[in-house]
ZADOLUM-643243 format. One line per 2 residues: number of its first residue (from 1); their letters; for each residue x, y, z of N, C-alpha, C. Coordinates in nm, 2 decimals. Example, Ala and Ser with C-alpha at 12.3 -4.5 7.8 and 13.67 -1.06 7.14 Angstrom:
BEGIN
1 = as = 1.32,-0.57,0.78,1.23,-0.45,0.78,1.32,-0.33,0.78; 1.28,-0.22,0.71,1.37,-0.11,0.71,1.29,0.00,0.79
//
This chain:
BEGIN
1 = mp = 0.53,-2.99,-0.80,0.56,-3.00,-0.66,0.45,-2.94,-0.58; 0.39,-3.01,-0.49,0.28,-2.95,-0.41,0.32,-2.84,-0.32
3 = ka = 0.23,-2.75,-0.30,0.25,-2.64,-0.20,0.24,-2.71,-0.06; 0.28,-2.63,0.04,0.27,-2.67,0.18,0.21,-2.57,0.26
5 = yw = 0.16,-2.61,0.38,0.08,-2.51,0.47,0.12,-2.53,0.61; 0.13,-2.42,0.68,0.12,-2.42,0.82,-0.02,-2.41,0.86
7 = ig = -0.07,-2.50,0.95,-0.20,-2.49,1.00,-0.19,-2.48,1.15; -0.24,-2.37,1.20,-0.23,-2.34,1.34,-0.36,-2.31,1.41
9 = hv = -0.37,-2.35,1.53,-0.48,-2.32,1.62,-0.43,-2.26,1.74; -0.47,-2.14,1.78,-0.40,-2.06,1.88,-0.50,-2.00,1.98
11 = tv = -0.46,-2.00,2.11,-0.53,-1.93,2.21,-0.44,-1.82,2.25; -0.48,-1.70,2.23,-0.40,-1.58,2.26,-0.44,-1.54,2.41
13 = ed = -0.34,-1.53,2.49,-0.36,-1.50,2.63,-0.33,-1.35,2.66; -0.25,-1.29,2.58,-0.21,-1.15,2.60,-0.21,-1.08,2.46
15 = pl = -0.32,-1.02,2.42,-0.33,-0.96,2.28,-0.23,-0.86,2.25; -0.19,-0.78,2.34,-0.09,-0.68,2.31,0.05,-0.74,2.28
17 = ay = 0.09,-0.84,2.36,0.21,-0.91,2.34,0.21,-0.99,2.21; 0.09,-1.04,2.18,0.07,-1.12,2.05,0.09,-1.03,1.93
19 = ea = 0.05,-0.91,1.94,0.07,-0.82,1.83,0.22,-0.80,1.80; 0.31,-0.80,1.90,0.45,-0.79,1.87,0.50,-0.92,1.79
21 = yr = 0.44,-1.03,1.83,0.47,-1.16,1.75,0.43,-1.14,1.61; 0.31,-1.10,1.59,0.25,-1.08,1.45,0.34,-0.99,1.37
23 = qa = 0.39,-0.88,1.42,0.48,-0.79,1.35,0.61,-0.86,1.32; 0.66,-0.93,1.42,0.80,-0.99,1.40,0.80,-1.11,1.30
25 = na = 0.69,-1.18,1.29,0.69,-1.30,1.20,0.68,-1.26,1.05; 0.65,-1.14,1.02,0.63,-1.10,0.88,0.76,-1.12,0.80
27 = aa = 0.87,-1.09,0.86,1.00,-1.10,0.79,1.03,-1.25,0.75; 1.00,-1.34,0.84,1.03,-1.48,0.81,0.93,-1.53,0.70
29 = fa = 0.81,-1.49,0.71,0.71,-1.54,0.61,0.74,-1.48,0.47; 0.78,-1.35,0.46,0.82,-1.29,0.34,0.94,-1.36,0.28
31 = ah = 1.04,-1.39,0.36,1.16,-1.45,0.31,1.15,-1.59,0.26; 1.04,-1.66,0.30,1.02,-1.80,0.26,0.89,-1.82,0.17
33 = gg = 0.84,-1.71,0.13,0.72,-1.72,0.04,0.59,-1.75,0.11; 0.58,-1.73,0.24,0.46,-1.75,0.31,0.35,-1.65,0.28
35 = rf = 0.23,-1.70,0.27,0.11,-1.61,0.23,0.00,-1.66,0.32; -0.06,-1.57,0.39,-0.18,-1.60,0.48,-0.30,-1.63,0.39
37 = lv = -0.36,-1.74,0.42,-0.49,-1.78,0.36,-0.60,-1.76,0.47; -0.57,-1.78,0.59,-0.66,-1.77,0.70,-0.58,-1.70,0.81
39 = rg = -0.64,-1.60,0.87,-0.56,-1.53,0.98,-0.66,-1.48,1.09; -0.71,-1.57,1.16,-0.79,-1.54,1.28,-0.93,-1.49,1.26
41 = ga = -0.99,-1.51,1.14,-1.12,-1.47,1.11,-1.22,-1.55,1.20; -1.35,-1.51,1.17,-1.46,-1.58,1.24,-1.45,-1.73,1.21
43 = qe = -1.48,-1.81,1.31,-1.49,-1.96,1.28,-1.60,-2.02,1.36; -1.65,-2.13,1.31,-1.75,-2.21,1.37,-1.70,-2.35,1.38
45 = vv = -1.68,-2.40,1.50,-1.63,-2.54,1.51,-1.76,-2.63,1.51; -1.76,-2.71,1.41,-1.88,-2.80,1.39,-1.86,-2.94,1.43
47 = eg = -1.73,-2.98,1.46,-1.70,-3.11,1.51,-1.57,-3.10,1.60; -1.57,-3.17,1.71,-1.45,-3.17,1.79,-1.43,-3.03,1.86
49 = sl = -1.31,-3.00,1.89,-1.28,-2.88,1.96,-1.15,-2.82,1.90; -1.14,-2.69,1.89,-1.03,-2.62,1.85,-1.00,-2.50,1.94
51 = rp = -0.88,-2.44,1.92,-0.85,-2.32,1.99,-0.93,-2.21,1.92; -0.95,-2.09,1.98,-1.03,-1.98,1.93,-0.98,-1.92,1.80
53 = rs = -0.85,-1.93,1.77,-0.80,-1.86,1.65,-0.73,-1.96,1.56; -0.77,-1.96,1.43,-0.71,-2.05,1.33,-0.63,-1.97,1.23
55 = vv = -0.52,-2.03,1.19,-0.43,-1.96,1.09,-0.39,-2.07,0.99; -0.39,-2.03,0.86,-0.34,-2.12,0.76,-0.25,-2.03,0.67
57 = ie = -0.12,-2.07,0.66,-0.02,-2.00,0.58,0.03,-2.09,0.47; 0.02,-2.05,0.34,0.06,-2.12,0.23,0.21,-2.09,0.20
59 = fp = 0.29,-2.20,0.16,0.42,-2.18,0.12,0.44,-2.25,-0.02; 0.55,-2.21,-0.09,0.57,-2.27,-0.22,0.58,-2.43,-0.22
61 = dl = 0.64,-2.48,-0.11,0.66,-2.62,-0.10,0.70,-2.66,0.04; 0.71,-2.79,0.07,0.74,-2.83,0.21,0.87,-2.78,0.26
63 = aa = 0.97,-2.78,0.17,1.11,-2.73,0.21,1.10,-2.59,0.26; 1.03,-2.50,0.19,1.01,-2.36,0.22,0.94,-2.35,0.36
65 = ar = 0.83,-2.43,0.38,0.76,-2.42,0.50,0.84,-2.46,0.62; 0.92,-2.56,0.60,1.01,-2.61,0.71,1.12,-2.51,0.73
67 = ac = 1.18,-2.46,0.63,1.29,-2.36,0.64,1.24,-2.23,0.71; 1.12,-2.19,0.68,1.07,-2.08,0.75,1.06,-2.10,0.90
69 = yd = 1.01,-2.22,0.94,0.99,-2.25,1.08,1.13,-2.26,1.15; 1.23,-2.31,1.08,1.36,-2.32,1.14,1.45,-2.20,1.13
71 = sp = 1.40,-2.09,1.06,1.48,-1.97,1.03,1.51,-1.89,1.16; 1.62,-1.82,1.16,1.65,-1.73,1.28,1.54,-1.63,1.29
73 = ey = 1.48,-1.58,1.18,1.38,-1.48,1.19,1.25,-1.53,1.26; 1.21,-1.65,1.22,1.09,-1.70,1.29,1.12,-1.74,1.43
75 = ra = 1.24,-1.80,1.46,1.27,-1.83,1.60,1.27,-1.71,1.69; 1.31,-1.59,1.64,1.30,-1.47,1.72,1.16,-1.43,1.74
77 = al = 1.07,-1.45,1.64,0.93,-1.42,1.65,0.87,-1.52,1.75; 0.90,-1.64,1.74,0.85,-1.75,1.82,0.87,-1.72,1.97
79 = al = 0.99,-1.67,2.00,1.02,-1.63,2.14,0.93,-1.53,2.19; 0.87,-1.44,2.11,0.77,-1.34,2.15,0.64,-1.41,2.17
81 = rl = 0.61,-1.51,2.09,0.48,-1.58,2.10,0.46,-1.67,2.22; 0.57,-1.74,2.26,0.56,-1.84,2.36,0.50,-1.79,2.49
83 = pc = 0.54,-1.67,2.54,0.49,-1.63,2.67,0.34,-1.58,2.67; 0.29,-1.56,2.55,0.16,-1.49,2.54,0.05,-1.57,2.47
85 = al = 0.08,-1.69,2.42,-0.02,-1.77,2.35,0.02,-1.92,2.35; -0.09,-2.00,2.34,-0.07,-2.14,2.33,-0.11,-2.18,2.19
87 = ad = -0.03,-2.27,2.12,-0.06,-2.30,1.99,-0.04,-2.45,1.96; -0.12,-2.50,1.86,-0.10,-2.63,1.80,-0.07,-2.59,1.66
89 = la = 0.04,-2.64,1.60,0.09,-2.61,1.47,0.13,-2.73,1.40; 0.09,-2.75,1.27,0.13,-2.86,1.19,0.18,-2.80,1.06
91 = iv = 0.29,-2.86,1.00,0.33,-2.82,0.87,0.28,-2.94,0.78; 0.20,-2.91,0.68,0.13,-3.01,0.60,0.16,-2.99,0.45
93 = eg = 0.20,-3.10,0.39,0.21,-3.10,0.24,0.08,-3.09,0.18; 0.06,-3.01,0.08,-0.07,-3.00,0.00,-0.09,-3.12,-0.09
95 = we = -0.20,-3.12,-0.15,-0.24,-3.22,-0.25,-0.25,-3.17,-0.38; -0.20,-3.23,-0.48,-0.22,-3.19,-0.62,-0.29,-3.30,-0.70
97 = aa = -0.39,-3.26,-0.77,-0.47,-3.36,-0.85,-0.38,-3.40,-0.97; -0.39,-3.52,-1.01,-0.31,-3.57,-1.12,-0.35,-3.52,-1.25
//
């Protein structure tokens, strides 16, 4: 079964309020096996345009990634993020070589 990923691109408008979101989302990610692969490091956009912050979170599978997004823990964290950041987020199934 392939892993799954949250791929997000974020514009943080209030860094102090965003820190509260970062702390709150940890419980949801831990409960659903989420693991950060990319978390806002330096980036160079070489084609197109993206928001200034990129995030990639790995999950055991697509069901876990979706369950995390739908969980009460993440919904509580999301309520903290919405007023302080704009985001584009996709849940993507990974690829496994045959």
